C-alpha positions as CSV (number, residue, x, y, z in Angstrom):
1,X,154.1,106.7,-148.1
2,X,153.4,109.8,-150.1
3,X,150.8,110.5,-152.8
4,X,153.2,109.7,-155.6
5,X,153.9,106.2,-154.2
6,X,150.2,105.7,-153.4
7,X,149.3,106.6,-157.1
8,X,152.0,104.3,-158.5
9,X,150.6,101.4,-156.4
10,X,147.1,102.3,-157.6
11,X,148.2,102.3,-161.2
12,X,149.8,98.9,-160.8
13,X,146.8,97.5,-159.0
14,X,144.2,98.9,-161.4
15,X,144.0,95.7,-163.5
16,X,143.5,93.7,-160.3
17,X,140.8,96.1,-159.1
18,X,139.0,95.6,-162.4
19,X,139.4,91.8,-162.2
20,X,138.2,91.8,-158.6
21,X,135.0,93.6,-159.7
22,X,134.5,91.2,-162.5
23,X,135.0,88.2,-160.1
24,X,132.5,89.7,-157.6
25,X,130.1,90.2,-160.5
26,X,129.8,86.4,-160.9
27,X,127.6,86.4,-157.7
28,X,126.4,90.0,-158.0
29,X,126.2,91.0,-161.7
30,X,125.7,94.7,-160.8
31,X,129.4,94.9,-160.0
32,X,130.1,94.5,-163.7
33,X,127.5,97.0,-164.8
34,X,128.5,100.6,-165.1
35,X,132.2,99.7,-164.7
36,X,133.0,102.7,-167.0
37,X,131.8,105.1,-164.3
38,X,134.5,103.8,-162.0
39,X,137.0,104.6,-164.7
40,X,135.7,108.2,-165.1
41,X,133.8,107.7,-168.3
42,X,130.7,109.6,-167.5
43,X,128.5,112.1,-169.4
44,X,129.0,115.7,-168.7
45,X,126.4,117.1,-166.3
46,X,125.5,120.6,-167.4
47,X,123.9,121.8,-164.2
48,X,125.3,122.9,-160.8
49,X,126.3,119.8,-158.8
50,X,126.6,119.2,-155.1
51,X,128.4,115.9,-154.7
52,X,127.9,113.6,-151.8
53,X,129.9,110.3,-151.5
54,X,128.5,107.4,-149.5
55,X,130.4,104.2,-149.8
56,X,127.4,101.9,-149.2
57,X,124.0,101.6,-147.6
58,X,125.1,102.6,-144.0
59,X,126.7,105.9,-145.1
60,X,123.8,106.6,-147.4
61,X,121.2,106.2,-144.7
62,X,123.2,108.4,-142.4
63,X,123.2,111.1,-145.1
64,X,119.5,111.2,-145.9
65,X,118.7,114.1,-143.7
66,X,121.6,116.1,-145.2
67,X,120.5,115.2,-148.8
68,X,116.9,116.1,-148.1
69,X,118.0,119.5,-146.7
70,X,120.3,120.2,-149.7
71,X,117.5,119.4,-152.1
72,X,115.2,121.9,-150.4
73,X,117.9,124.6,-149.8
74,X,119.5,124.4,-153.3
75,X,116.6,123.9,-155.8
76,X,118.8,125.1,-158.7
77,X,121.4,122.3,-158.1
78,X,121.3,118.6,-158.7
79,X,122.5,116.4,-155.9
80,X,124.9,113.7,-157.1
81,X,125.2,110.8,-154.7
82,X,128.0,108.3,-155.4
83,X,128.6,104.9,-153.9
84,X,131.0,102.1,-154.4
85,X,128.7,99.1,-153.9
86,X,125.6,97.8,-155.8
87,X,123.7,97.7,-152.6
88,X,124.4,101.4,-152.0
89,X,123.5,102.2,-155.5
90,X,120.2,100.3,-155.2
91,X,119.3,102.0,-151.9
92,X,120.0,105.4,-153.4
93,X,117.9,104.8,-156.5
94,X,115.1,103.1,-154.5
95,X,114.8,105.9,-151.9
96,X,115.2,108.9,-154.2
97,X,114.2,107.6,-157.7
98,X,115.1,110.5,-159.9
99,X,115.3,113.2,-157.2
100,X,119.1,112.8,-157.1
101,X,121.7,111.6,-159.6
102,X,123.6,108.5,-158.8
103,X,127.0,107.4,-160.2
104,X,129.6,104.9,-159.0
105,X,132.6,106.5,-157.3
106,X,135.7,106.6,-159.5
107,X,138.9,104.7,-158.7
108,X,141.2,107.1,-156.9
109,X,143.8,107.6,-159.6
110,X,144.8,111.0,-160.9
111,X,143.7,110.7,-164.5
112,X,140.4,109.0,-163.6
113,X,139.6,111.5,-160.9
114,X,140.5,114.4,-163.2
115,X,138.2,113.2,-166.0
116,X,135.4,112.6,-163.4
117,X,135.7,116.1,-161.9
118,X,135.8,117.7,-165.4
119,X,132.6,116.0,-166.3
120,X,130.6,116.8,-163.2
121,X,132.2,120.2,-162.2
122,X,130.9,119.9,-158.6
123,X,130.6,123.1,-156.5
124,X,131.4,121.1,-153.4
125,X,132.2,117.5,-152.5
126,X,131.0,116.0,-149.2
127,X,132.6,112.7,-148.1
128,X,130.8,110.6,-145.5
129,X,132.6,109.0,-142.6
130,X,136.2,107.9,-143.0
131,X,136.6,108.2,-146.7
132,X,140.1,109.5,-147.3
133,X,140.8,109.6,-151.1
134,X,144.2,111.3,-151.6
135,X,144.0,111.9,-155.4
136,X,140.4,113.0,-155.3
137,X,141.0,115.4,-152.4
138,X,144.2,116.7,-154.1
139,X,142.3,117.3,-157.4
140,X,139.4,119.0,-155.6
141,X,141.8,121.4,-153.8
142,X,143.7,122.0,-157.1
143,X,140.5,123.0,-158.8
144,X,139.3,125.2,-155.8
145,X,136.4,122.9,-155.1
146,X,135.7,122.7,-151.4
147,X,135.8,119.2,-149.9
148,X,134.2,118.3,-146.6
149,X,134.6,115.1,-144.5
150,X,131.5,114.7,-142.3
151,X,130.6,112.2,-139.6
152,X,134.3,111.5,-139.5
153,X,135.6,108.9,-137.1
154,X,138.7,106.8,-136.7
155,X,139.3,103.8,-134.5
156,X,142.5,103.3,-132.5
157,X,143.6,100.4,-134.8
158,X,143.0,102.4,-137.9
159,X,144.9,105.4,-136.5
160,X,147.8,103.1,-135.7
161,X,147.9,101.7,-139.2
162,X,147.7,105.1,-140.8
163,X,150.6,106.4,-138.5
164,X,152.7,103.3,-139.2
165,X,152.3,103.0,-143.0
166,X,151.0,106.3,-144.4
167,X,151.3,109.1,-142.0
168,X,152.6,111.6,-144.6
169,X,149.9,110.6,-147.1
170,X,147.1,110.9,-144.5
171,X,148.4,114.1,-143.1
172,X,148.7,115.7,-146.5
173,X,145.3,114.5,-147.5
174,X,143.6,115.7,-144.4
175,X,145.2,119.1,-144.7
176,X,143.8,119.4,-148.2
177,X,140.2,119.1,-146.9
178,X,138.3,122.3,-146.5
179,X,136.5,121.1,-143.3
180,X,136.4,117.9,-141.2
181,X,133.3,117.5,-139.0
182,X,133.4,114.7,-136.4
């Protein structure tokens, strides 16, 4: 699979992804709230941004020391921490209150990612653990925005699946990262 096919599948699945969030919101209403952020409809952030993506609570907790260090070392920047789950969002807001910005992570589709990046204009994007987002990483590289994958790890079963179904896509994506720290 290459990025074009990946994107096509993503465009076809977008309505199902939205429906899935709406169904999940029956039990957890926060999945419905701020859906527009996942579609890239966010306000422009007019200050320098350091962007850290943490899928959920575990990745967020693992990144606290890094976030604290970035806050201290870059007082003229705002730290944007994105998540994909309401529990991650809640943990970020509860821990940092207004010290950091929080948004939901956008769906990994070219037009959505482009709009998102244009609004936040990050100076760097730091992805926690095994977050491989081909369209995001491609857009960051295209815009000369460094992207770093930290705390990276991959299990043998995941490696096998990547090699079998998406070796070209994964290889291209990983080669577009500025740095991988395992």
